[in-house]
C-alpha positions as CSV (number, residue, x, y, z in Angstrom):
1,X,19.1,30.8,28.2
2,X,20.7,28.6,30.8
3,X,18.8,28.1,34.1
4,X,16.0,30.5,33.1
5,X,14.6,28.1,30.5
6,X,13.7,25.7,33.3
7,X,11.9,28.2,35.5
8,X,8.6,26.5,34.9
9,X,10.0,23.1,35.7
10,X,11.5,24.2,38.9
11,X,8.3,25.9,40.0
12,X,6.4,22.7,39.2
13,X,8.1,20.9,42.0
14,X,5.6,20.2,44.7
15,X,8.0,18.7,47.3
16,X,6.4,15.3,47.1
17,X,9.8,13.6,47.6
18,X,9.3,11.1,44.8
19,X,12.8,12.0,43.7
20,X,14.2,10.3,46.8
21,X,12.7,6.9,46.3
22,X,12.1,4.1,43.8
23,X,8.5,4.7,42.7
24,X,6.1,3.0,45.1
25,X,4.8,0.7,42.4
26,X,8.3,-0.7,42.0
27,X,9.4,-0.9,45.7
28,X,10.2,-4.4,46.7
29,X,10.9,-3.6,50.4
30,X,12.2,-0.9,52.7
31,X,15.9,-2.1,52.6
32,X,16.6,-0.9,49.1
33,X,13.9,1.6,48.4
34,X,16.0,4.8,48.3
35,X,17.3,5.9,44.9
36,X,19.2,9.2,45.5
37,X,22.7,8.8,47.2
38,X,22.9,12.5,48.1
39,X,19.7,12.7,50.2
40,X,20.3,9.2,51.6
41,X,23.7,10.3,52.9
42,X,23.0,13.9,54.1
43,X,19.3,13.5,55.1
44,X,18.2,17.0,54.4
45,X,15.7,18.0,51.7
46,X,18.0,20.5,49.9
47,X,20.3,17.6,49.0
48,X,17.6,15.8,46.9
49,X,16.5,16.6,43.3
50,X,13.5,18.6,44.4
51,X,15.5,20.5,46.9
52,X,18.0,21.6,44.3
53,X,15.1,22.7,42.0
54,X,13.7,24.8,44.9
55,X,17.1,26.4,45.3
56,X,17.4,27.0,41.6
57,X,14.0,28.7,41.5
58,X,14.9,30.9,44.5
59,X,18.2,31.8,42.8
60,X,16.4,33.1,39.7
61,X,14.2,35.3,42.0
62,X,17.4,36.5,43.8
63,X,15.9,35.1,47.0
64,X,19.1,33.2,47.9
65,X,22.8,33.9,47.4
66,X,25.9,31.7,47.2
67,X,27.0,30.4,50.6
68,X,29.4,27.6,51.6
69,X,26.4,25.4,52.5
70,X,24.7,26.1,49.1
71,X,27.8,25.1,47.2
72,X,28.2,22.0,49.4
73,X,24.7,21.0,48.2
74,X,25.5,21.8,44.6
75,X,28.7,19.7,44.4
76,X,27.7,16.8,46.6
77,X,25.6,15.3,43.8
78,X,26.8,12.5,41.7
79,X,24.6,13.7,38.8
80,X,23.4,10.1,38.4
81,X,19.9,11.0,37.1
82,X,18.0,8.8,39.5
83,X,16.0,11.7,40.9
84,X,14.7,12.7,37.5
85,X,13.7,9.1,36.5
86,X,11.8,8.6,39.7
87,X,10.1,12.0,39.4
88,X,9.2,11.3,35.7
89,X,7.5,8.0,36.6
90,X,4.4,10.1,37.2
91,X,5.4,13.7,36.4
92,X,6.1,15.6,33.2
93,X,8.9,18.1,34.2
94,X,12.7,18.4,33.7
95,X,14.8,17.6,36.8
96,X,18.4,16.8,35.7
97,X,18.5,19.6,33.1
98,X,18.0,22.5,35.6
99,X,20.3,20.8,38.1
100,X,23.0,20.7,35.4
101,X,22.3,24.2,34.4
102,X,22.7,25.3,38.0
103,X,26.2,23.8,38.1
104,X,27.0,25.6,34.9
105,X,25.8,28.9,36.4
106,X,28.0,28.3,39.5
107,X,31.0,27.8,37.2
108,X,30.1,30.9,35.1
109,X,29.8,32.9,38.4
110,X,33.2,31.7,39.6
111,X,31.7,29.6,42.3
112,X,33.7,26.4,41.6
113,X,35.1,23.6,43.6
114,X,38.9,23.6,44.0
115,X,39.2,19.8,43.4
116,X,37.2,20.1,40.1
117,X,39.2,23.2,39.0
118,X,42.3,21.0,39.3
119,X,40.7,18.2,37.2
120,X,39.7,20.7,34.5
121,X,43.2,22.2,34.5
122,X,44.4,18.8,33.6
123,X,41.9,18.4,30.9
124,X,42.9,21.7,29.3
125,X,46.6,20.8,29.5
126,X,46.5,17.1,28.6
127,X,43.1,16.3,27.2
128,X,42.3,14.0,30.0
129,X,40.0,14.0,33.1
130,X,42.4,11.8,35.0
131,X,46.1,12.2,35.9
132,X,48.3,11.5,32.9
133,X,50.9,8.7,33.4
134,X,52.9,7.9,30.3
135,X,51.4,7.9,26.8
136,X,47.6,7.5,26.2
137,X,48.0,4.6,23.8
138,X,50.6,2.7,25.8
139,X,48.0,0.1,26.7
140,X,48.0,-1.2,23.1
141,X,51.7,-1.8,23.0
142,X,52.5,-5.1,21.2
143,X,48.9,-5.6,20.0
144,X,49.5,-4.3,16.5
145,X,46.2,-2.5,16.2
146,X,45.3,-0.2,13.4
147,X,45.8,3.6,13.8
148,X,42.4,5.0,12.8
149,X,43.9,8.4,12.3
150,X,46.1,7.0,9.5
151,X,44.3,3.9,8.2
152,X,40.7,3.5,7.0
153,X,38.7,1.4,9.4
154,X,35.0,0.5,9.8
155,X,34.9,1.1,13.5
156,X,36.8,3.4,15.9
157,X,37.3,2.0,19.4
158,X,37.3,4.9,21.8
159,X,38.9,3.7,25.0
160,X,38.4,6.6,27.4
161,X,40.6,8.5,29.9
162,X,40.5,6.2,32.9
163,X,41.2,2.9,31.1
164,X,43.9,4.5,29.0
165,X,45.9,5.9,31.9
166,X,45.2,3.6,34.8
167,X,47.5,0.5,34.4
168,X,45.2,-1.6,36.5
169,X,42.5,-1.1,33.9
170,X,44.6,-1.7,30.8
171,X,43.4,-5.3,31.0
172,X,39.9,-4.1,30.0
173,X,41.1,-2.3,26.9
174,X,43.2,-5.3,25.8
175,X,40.3,-7.7,26.4
176,X,38.0,-5.4,24.3
177,X,40.6,-5.3,21.5
178,X,41.0,-9.1,21.5
179,X,37.3,-9.7,21.4
180,X,36.9,-7.4,18.4
181,X,39.9,-9.2,16.7
182,X,38.3,-12.6,17.4
183,X,35.1,-11.4,15.7
184,X,37.0,-10.2,12.7
185,X,36.0,-6.5,13.1
186,X,37.9,-4.0,11.0
187,X,38.6,-1.5,13.8
188,X,41.2,0.9,14.9
189,X,42.1,3.2,17.8
190,X,43.3,6.8,17.9
191,X,46.1,5.9,20.3
192,X,48.0,8.9,21.6
193,X,45.7,11.1,19.5
194,X,42.6,10.1,21.4
195,X,41.3,12.8,23.7
196,X,38.7,13.1,26.4
197,X,35.0,13.0,25.4
198,X,34.4,15.9,27.7
199,X,31.2,14.5,29.1
200,X,32.3,14.6,32.7
201,X,33.4,18.2,32.4
202,X,29.8,19.1,31.3
203,X,28.2,17.4,34.3
204,X,30.7,19.2,36.6
205,X,29.5,22.5,35.1
206,X,32.3,23.3,32.8
207,X,30.2,23.6,29.6
208,X,32.8,25.5,27.5
209,X,35.5,22.9,28.2
210,X,33.0,20.1,27.2
211,X,32.2,21.8,23.9
212,X,35.9,22.2,23.2
213,X,36.5,18.5,23.7
214,X,33.4,17.6,21.7
215,X,34.5,19.6,18.7
216,X,38.0,18.1,18.9
217,X,36.6,14.6,18.8
218,X,34.2,15.3,16.0
219,X,37.0,16.9,13.9
220,X,39.1,13.8,14.4
221,X,36.2,11.5,13.4
222,X,35.3,13.6,10.4
223,X,38.9,13.7,9.2
224,X,39.2,9.9,9.6
225,X,35.9,9.4,7.9
226,X,34.6,7.3,10.8
227,X,31.0,6.3,10.7
228,X,30.8,4.1,13.8
229,X,32.3,4.6,17.2
230,X,32.3,1.8,19.8
231,X,33.1,3.0,23.3
232,X,34.7,0.9,26.0
233,X,33.1,3.0,28.7
234,X,29.6,4.4,29.4
235,X,31.0,7.9,30.0
236,X,32.1,8.6,26.4
237,X,29.1,6.6,25.2
238,X,26.8,9.1,27.0
239,X,28.9,12.0,25.6
240,X,29.0,10.9,22.0
241,X,25.5,9.6,21.8
242,X,23.5,12.0,24.0
243,X,25.4,15.2,24.7
244,X,26.9,15.6,21.3
245,X,23.4,15.1,19.8
246,X,21.9,17.6,22.3
247,X,24.3,20.2,21.0
248,X,23.8,19.1,17.4
249,X,27.4,18.0,17.0
250,X,26.9,14.2,16.5
251,X,25.5,14.3,12.9
252,X,25.0,10.8,11.5
253,X,27.6,9.1,13.6
254,X,26.6,5.7,14.9
255,X,27.5,5.2,18.6
256,X,27.6,1.8,20.4
257,X,28.7,0.7,23.8
258,X,30.9,-2.4,23.7
259,X,28.1,-4.5,25.3
260,X,25.7,-3.5,22.5
261,X,28.3,-4.4,19.9
262,X,29.2,-7.7,21.5
263,X,25.5,-8.6,21.5
264,X,25.3,-7.7,17.8
265,X,28.3,-9.8,17.0
266,X,26.9,-12.7,18.9
267,X,23.6,-12.5,17.0
268,X,25.5,-12.3,13.7
269,X,27.4,-15.5,14.7
270,X,30.8,-13.7,14.7
271,X,31.3,-14.4,18.4
272,X,30.4,-17.7,20.0
273,X,31.0,-18.1,23.8
274,X,31.7,-21.8,24.2
275,X,33.9,-22.0,27.2
276,X,32.1,-22.5,30.5
277,X,32.5,-19.8,33.2
278,X,31.2,-21.2,36.5
279,X,30.2,-18.1,38.4
280,X,27.2,-16.7,40.2
281,X,27.0,-13.0,39.4
282,X,24.8,-10.0,39.7
283,X,24.8,-7.1,37.2
284,X,25.2,-3.4,38.0
285,X,23.6,-0.9,35.5
286,X,26.1,2.0,35.1
287,X,24.2,5.4,35.2
288,X,25.7,6.7,31.9
289,X,24.8,3.5,30.1
290,X,21.4,3.0,31.6
291,X,19.1,5.9,32.4
292,X,21.5,8.6,31.3
293,X,22.3,6.7,28.1
294,X,18.8,7.2,26.7
295,X,18.8,9.0,23.4
296,X,18.4,12.7,23.4
297,X,14.9,14.0,22.4
298,X,14.9,17.1,20.2
299,X,11.8,19.2,20.8
300,X,10.7,22.7,19.8
301,X,7.5,24.3,20.9
302,X,6.0,26.7,23.3
303,X,4.1,26.7,26.6
304,X,0.4,27.0,26.3
305,X,-0.8,30.1,28.2
306,X,-2.5,29.4,31.5
307,X,-1.8,27.9,34.9
308,X,-1.1,24.3,33.7
309,X,2.4,23.3,32.5
310,X,1.2,22.3,28.9
311,X,3.2,22.5,25.7
312,X,2.3,22.7,22.0
313,X,3.3,20.3,20.5
314,X,3.3,17.9,23.5
315,X,6.8,17.6,24.9
316,X,8.4,14.2,25.2
317,X,10.4,13.5,28.3
318,X,13.4,11.2,28.8
319,X,12.3,8.8,31.5
320,X,15.3,6.5,31.6
321,X,13.5,3.5,30.2
322,X,15.3,3.6,26.8
323,X,18.8,3.1,28.2
324,X,21.0,0.1,27.5
325,X,19.7,-2.6,29.7
326,X,19.1,-5.8,27.8
327,X,22.3,-6.1,25.7
328,X,24.7,-6.6,28.7
329,X,22.2,-9.0,30.3
330,X,21.8,-10.9,27.0
331,X,25.6,-11.2,26.7
332,X,25.9,-12.5,30.3
333,X,23.1,-15.0,29.8
334,X,24.8,-16.3,26.7
335,X,28.0,-17.4,28.6
336,X,27.8,-21.1,29.5
337,X,27.8,-21.8,33.3
338,X,27.2,-18.2,34.3
339,X,24.2,-17.7,36.7
340,X,22.7,-14.2,36.8
341,X,20.7,-13.0,39.8
342,X,19.3,-9.5,39.8
343,X,19.6,-6.9,42.6
344,X,16.6,-5.1,43.9
345,X,17.3,-1.8,42.2
346,X,18.0,-2.4,38.6
347,X,17.9,-0.6,35.2
348,X,16.5,2.9,35.4
349,X,16.3,2.6,39.2
350,X,19.8,1.3,39.8
351,X,21.8,2.8,42.6
352,X,24.9,4.8,41.5
353,X,28.4,3.4,42.0
354,X,29.4,6.7,43.5
355,X,31.9,7.9,41.0
356,X,29.9,10.4,39.0
357,X,29.5,14.2,39.0
358,X,33.1,14.8,40.1
359,X,32.3,13.5,43.6
360,X,35.1,11.0,43.5
361,X,37.5,14.0,43.3
362,X,35.6,16.5,45.4
363,X,34.4,14.2,48.2
364,X,36.0,10.7,48.0
365,X,34.4,9.7,51.3
366,X,30.9,10.2,49.8
367,X,31.9,8.3,46.7
368,X,33.1,5.4,48.8
369,X,30.0,5.4,51.0
370,X,27.8,5.2,47.9
371,X,29.8,2.3,46.5
372,X,29.5,0.4,49.8
373,X,25.8,0.7,49.7
374,X,25.7,-1.0,46.3
375,X,28.1,-3.7,47.4
376,X,25.8,-4.5,50.3
377,X,22.9,-4.8,47.9
378,X,25.0,-7.1,45.6
379,X,26.0,-9.3,48.5
380,X,22.3,-9.7,49.4
381,X,21.8,-11.6,46.1
382,X,24.2,-14.4,47.2
383,X,26.3,-13.7,44.1
384,X,30.1,-14.4,44.0
385,X,30.8,-11.5,41.7
386,X,29.5,-8.1,40.8
387,X,29.6,-7.5,37.0
388,X,29.4,-4.1,35.4
389,X,30.0,-2.5,32.0
390,X,32.0,0.5,33.2
391,X,35.7,0.8,34.1
392,X,35.0,3.6,36.5
393,X,32.4,1.5,38.3
394,X,34.8,-1.4,38.5
395,X,37.5,0.7,40.0
396,X,35.2,2.3,42.5
397,X,33.7,-1.0,43.6
398,X,37.1,-2.7,43.8
399,X,38.5,0.0,46.1
400,X,35.4,-0.1,48.3
401,X,35.6,-3.9,48.5
402,X,39.2,-3.8,49.5
403,X,38.4,-1.3,52.2
404,X,35.5,-3.3,53.6
405,X,37.1,-6.8,53.3
406,X,34.2,-8.1,51.3
407,X,34.7,-11.4,49.4
408,X,32.8,-10.1,46.4
409,X,34.7,-10.1,43.2
410,X,34.3,-7.4,40.5
411,X,34.5,-7.9,36.7
412,X,33.8,-5.9,33.7
413,X,31.6,-7.7,31.2
414,X,34.4,-7.8,28.6
415,X,36.6,-9.8,31.0
416,X,34.0,-12.6,31.2
417,X,33.3,-12.5,27.5
418,X,37.0,-12.9,26.7
419,X,37.1,-16.0,29.1
420,X,34.1,-17.5,27.3
421,X,35.4,-17.2,23.8
422,X,39.0,-18.3,24.4
């Protein structure tokens, strides 16, 4: 049904602008009250969640047609989900689903972005959303890790595209592997056989390419008889846990982000951070681990006839509150000497790092602008370092910090855990 199934949701938008701001009850001050990077950067209603719903509704009525400006609005969105979470604080309507479906419609209608077409061409050729440099499993050279495609293991560690192919991020994959080894986890990797989760292709609008990748991954998992996947990045976490479930491909597979798994290993006494790490930090909630990482809700029903938007049975909405928020914070708090101070916008209302929705490829300047906004917020806490749980966030923040001359350091949570358990 595509965009048509959200006709009622789009018509429900009353242009209240709640999608642009942290809910009033949660606002701590004017400085960091905005929540949507797109409307904050371009300052025109069409660039907000509600504006995009209005455009989608008009498109269904054939009241608008594709123009360069319309496509600029469509693709200058980081698909971070903040608009939907803020709207759903008080409203019952879908926001991100129709926005995603509009992108899918654009792709189906041949109205794509050249930069994203190039990314997808790479995915189709190499099974990666990032440029391929060398072999995918090269980061594990010398570590003597199990090959999950050939040996039976309890856990499959899915590393992800960026960490696999970006030499500057190999340290994160290695740290993750050493942490799991320290805890005595029976795990393996797919190495060169690993392929992209496809999640980013979906949010760019390339639904068919996403489904192709999802089926490849689930075939590998089924053949290897894997029951638990631990992801080293929030993007495959969101794909495996949420999107695969949405399209009924996940089955009984258990999916954990590495921060969740580390928390579990610490509770079980298999990891004990004893070494002091003297550092004042603030934590950034990655979009795909936080609000977008909330489990998918399967619902079947129908709209009750009448003017009101009422369903039978009542429809449950994903409001972002059930994302992965406490595990990374619990892990950080367990590290001796580490002092955690929160930013103003946290958890489901966290500001995006700027790398989502293909924007880092289609409009790098917008991506960097978004990252700088978050860095300013992190600096306001007085922290020495910004900690995240996403390789893409770390890379985006590091590049922005280098460009601005900020003294803020950036770490992935696995880097600090490895320091604490050595």
